[in-house]
C-alpha positions in Angstrom: 19.0 9.5 37.1 19.0 8.7 33.3 17.3 5.4 32.5 18.4 3.4 29.5 16.2 3.1 26.4 16.1 -0.6 26.7 14.8 -0.4 30.3 12.1 2.1 29.2 11.0 -0.2 26.4 10.9 -3.3 28.6 9.1 -1.4 31.3 6.1 -1.1 29.0 4.5 -4.6 28.9 2.6 -3.9 25.6 5.8 -2.8 23.9 7.8 -5.8 25.3 5.1 -8.2 24.2 4.8 -6.7 20.7 8.6 -6.8 20.3 8.7 -10.5 21.4 5.8 -11.3 19.0 7.6 -9.6 16.1 10.7 -11.6 16.8 8.7 -14.8 16.9 7.0 -13.9 13.6 10.3 -13.1 12.0 11.8 -16.4 13.2 8.8 -18.3 11.9 9.0 -16.5 8.5 12.7 -17.1 8.1 12.3 -20.8 9.0 9.1 -21.2 6.9 10.4 -24.0 4.7 11.5 -26.0 7.7 8.4 -25.3 9.9 5.9 -25.8 7.1 4.1 -29.1 7.6 3.6 -29.5 3.9 4.5 -28.1 0.5 2.9 -24.7 -0.1 1.7 -25.8 -3.6 1.0 -29.4 -2.9 -2.6 -30.0 -4.2 -4.7 -32.6 -2.5 -8.3 -32.1 -3.9 -9.9 -35.0 -2.0 -8.9 -33.3 1.2 -10.1 -29.8 0.2 -11.6 -27.5 2.8 -10.7 -29.7 5.7 -11.1 -28.0 9.1 -8.0 -27.5 11.4 -6.6 -30.7 12.7 -3.4 -32.3 13.9 -2.4 -33.0 10.3 -3.4 -29.6 9.0 -3.0 -27.0 11.8 -5.1 -24.4 10.1 -7.1 -26.6 7.7 -6.8 -26.8 3.9 -8.0 -24.5 1.2 -10.2 -25.2 -1.9 -7.4 -27.2 -3.6 -6.5 -29.1 -0.5 -3.3 -27.1 0.1 -2.1 -26.8 3.7 -3.1 -23.3 4.9 -0.5 -23.2 7.7 2.3 -23.8 5.2 1.0 -21.2 2.9 0.6 -18.6 5.7 4.1 -19.1 6.9 5.6 -18.7 3.4 3.3 -15.8 2.6 4.2 -14.0 5.8 7.9 -14.2 4.8 7.1 -12.7 1.4 5.0 -9.9 3.0 7.8 -9.1 5.5 10.3 -9.1 2.6 8.2 -6.7 0.6 7.7 -4.5 3.6 11.4 -4.4 4.7 12.8 -3.7 1.2 10.2 -1.1 0.2 10.4 0.8 3.5 14.3 0.6 3.4 14.1 2.1 -0.1 11.7 4.8 1.1 13.8 5.5 4.2 17.1 6.0 2.2 15.6 8.1 -0.6 13.2 10.0 1.5 15.6 10.9 4.3 18.3 11.9 1.8 15.9 14.3 0.1 14.4 15.6 3.3 17.8 16.2 4.9 19.1 18.2 1.9 15.9 20.2 1.5 15.6 21.0 5.1 19.3 21.9 5.5 19.7 24.0 2.4 16.3 25.7 2.5 15.5 28.3 -0.1 14.3 27.4 -3.6 15.5 23.8 -3.3 13.3 23.3 -0.2 10.3 24.9 -1.9 10.6 22.7 -5.1 11.1 19.5 -3.1 8.2 20.1 -0.8 5.9 21.0 -3.7 6.8 17.7 -5.4 6.1 15.9 -2.1 2.8 17.7 -1.7 1.8 16.6 -5.2 2.5 13.0 -4.3 0.5 13.4 -1.0 -2.5 14.5 -3.1 -2.9 10.9 -4.2 -4.1 8.2 -1.8 -1.2 5.8 -1.1 -3.0 2.7 -2.5 -4.2 4.5 -5.6 -0.7 5.7 -6.4 0.7 2.3 -5.8 -2.0 0.8 -8.1 -1.0 3.2 -10.8 2.7 2.4 -10.6 2.0 -1.4 -10.6 -0.4 -1.0 -13.5 2.3 0.7 -15.6 5.2 -1.6 -14.7 3.2 -4.8 -14.4 2.5 -7.0 -11.3 5.2 -9.0 -9.5 7.4 -9.1 -6.4 10.0 -6.5 -7.6 7.3 -4.1 -8.9 5.3 -4.4 -5.7 8.4 -3.5 -3.6 9.2 -0.6 -5.9 5.6 0.8 -5.9 5.3 0.7 -2.1 8.7 2.2 -1.7 7.9 5.1 -4.0 4.6 6.0 -2.3 6.1 6.0 1.2 9.2 8.0 0.2 7.4 11.4 0.6 6.4 10.5 4.2 10.1 10.0 5.2 11.1 13.1 3.2 8.6 15.2 5.1 9.5 13.8 8.5 13.3 14.2 7.8 12.8 17.8 6.5 10.7 18.9 9.5 13.2 17.5 12.0 16.1 19.0 10.1 14.6 22.5 10.2 14.8 22.4 13.9 18.3 21.0 14.1 20.0 23.2 11.5 19.6 26.3 13.7 21.4 24.7 16.7 24.6 26.3 17.8 26.8 23.3 17.1 25.6 23.2 13.5 26.3 27.0 13.1 29.8 26.6 14.5 30.6 23.7 12.2 29.4 25.7 9.2 31.4 28.8 10.3 34.5 26.5 10.5 34.1 25.5 6.9 33.1 21.9 7.6 31.8 20.2 4.5 28.0 20.2 4.4 28.0 16.5 3.8 29.9 15.9 7.0 27.6 18.2 8.9 24.5 16.3 7.7 25.9 12.9 8.5 27.7 13.7 11.7 25.5 16.3 13.3 22.1 16.5 11.8 21.2 12.9 11.0 21.9 11.5 14.5 19.7 14.1 16.0 16.6 13.3 13.9 16.9 9.5 14.1 14.2 9.2 16.8 11.2 10.3 14.6 12.6 8.3 11.7 12.7 5.1 13.8 9.1 5.6 14.9 8.0 6.3 11.3 9.9 3.2 10.1 7.9 1.0 12.5 4.6 2.5 11.5 5.5 2.4 7.8 6.3 -1.3 8.0 2.8 -2.0 9.3 1.2 0.0 6.4 3.5 -1.6 3.9 2.2 -5.0 5.0 -1.4 -3.8 4.4 -0.5 -2.2 1.1 1.1 -5.5 -0.2 -1.9 -7.4 1.0 -4.3 -5.0 -0.8 -2.3 -5.1 -4.1 -2.2 -8.9 -4.0 -5.9 -9.0 -3.2 -6.6 -7.0 -6.3 -4.3 -9.3 -8.3 -1.6 -6.7 -8.9 0.9 -7.8 -6.1 2.6 -11.1 -5.7 1.6 -13.6 -8.4 0.8 -17.3 -8.2 2.2 -19.8 -7.4 3.9 -17.5 -4.8 1.6 -17.5 -1.7 0.3 -14.1 -0.6 -1.9 -13.3 2.4 -3.9 -10.9 0.3 -4.3 -13.4 -2.5 -5.4 -16.1 -0.1 -8.2 -13.9 1.2 -9.3 -13.1 -2.3 -9.3 -16.8 -3.3 -11.4 -17.6 -0.1 -14.3 -15.4 -1.0 -16.4 -18.2 -2.4 -15.8 -20.5 0.5 -16.2 -18.4 3.6 -19.6 -19.8 4.5 -18.4 -23.4 4.0 -14.9 -23.1 5.5 -14.3 -19.9 7.7 -10.7 -20.8 8.3 -9.7 -20.2 4.7 -10.2 -16.5 5.1 -9.8 -16.0 8.8 -6.3 -17.5 9.1 -4.6 -15.2 6.6 -6.7 -12.3 7.8 -5.6 -12.9 11.4 -2.0 -13.1 10.3 -2.2 -9.7 8.7 -4.0 -8.3 11.8 -1.4 -9.7 14.2 1.6 -8.4 12.2 0.2 -4.9 11.7 -0.9 -4.7 15.3 2.6 -5.7 16.6 4.3 -3.1 14.4 1.9 -0.4 15.5 2.3 -1.2 19.2 6.1 -1.3 18.8 5.9 2.1 17.1 3.9 3.5 20.0 6.5 2.2 22.5 9.4 3.6 20.5 7.6 7.0 20.4 7.3 7.0 24.2 11.0 6.3 24.6 12.3 8.7 21.9 9.9 11.6 22.4 11.5 13.8 25.2 8.1 14.7 26.7 6.8 11.2 26.8 10.2 9.9 28.0 10.3 12.3 30.9 6.9 11.1 32.2 7.9 7.5 31.8 11.2 8.0 33.6 9.4 9.7 36.4 7.0 6.8 36.8 9.9 4.3 37.0 11.9 6.4 39.5 9.1 6.3 42.1 
């Protein structure tokens, strides 16, 4: 008996918990300005480096700003960067990979050589180079991360397309004179969506880390916009005096990345035919 994808996902407690956690994080990020107990840039120097309390849930930083408020707003900014940049990489990378894998020949060779050149550079190093050229800021950060993750989606889409393009239904459509664009959208893309969903979840996690790294180095989001990476950078001189200044934003990054990774593992178990078969067999007992 065929078991639905939703039941398979919910049957894995780790996946269910990670999905619920991500929904809670997303809700908190979207409602940051309503949930924040104080203004993100409200300076209160006399109350600087105060420990967590009922008034300041996660304490205050070196300028007396409420850390809970700043983490909420910074999380929203990190998710915004991750979603936009990965969406850009998904659209561009999948389009390139689909066409290259479907057409093959010299086009596939040229595209994959370009992808290989981009893979020769570490992701963060390439992002740093792009931001250094275009200048720091929110838009530049999203563009840089989107560009460096585009080759990953191109390679995944191309590898999956190579297996689908030789299927009989694709050959029949081509023999009937069906436009290539229609074949790609109607027949090829739906059959490679599984690996792309898993890769999207994993890329969102790494995009969060990339944004935090760029902001930590001063090349990502710029003050007064709160950023988790920038908050960790600013806390370096106060870690021994007030551990919460660094631990709270660091914990936020850890939880978000972990949740995305666990969700990606769960999606892989559902969308991978081999993993799915073993999972369905366990549920059917």
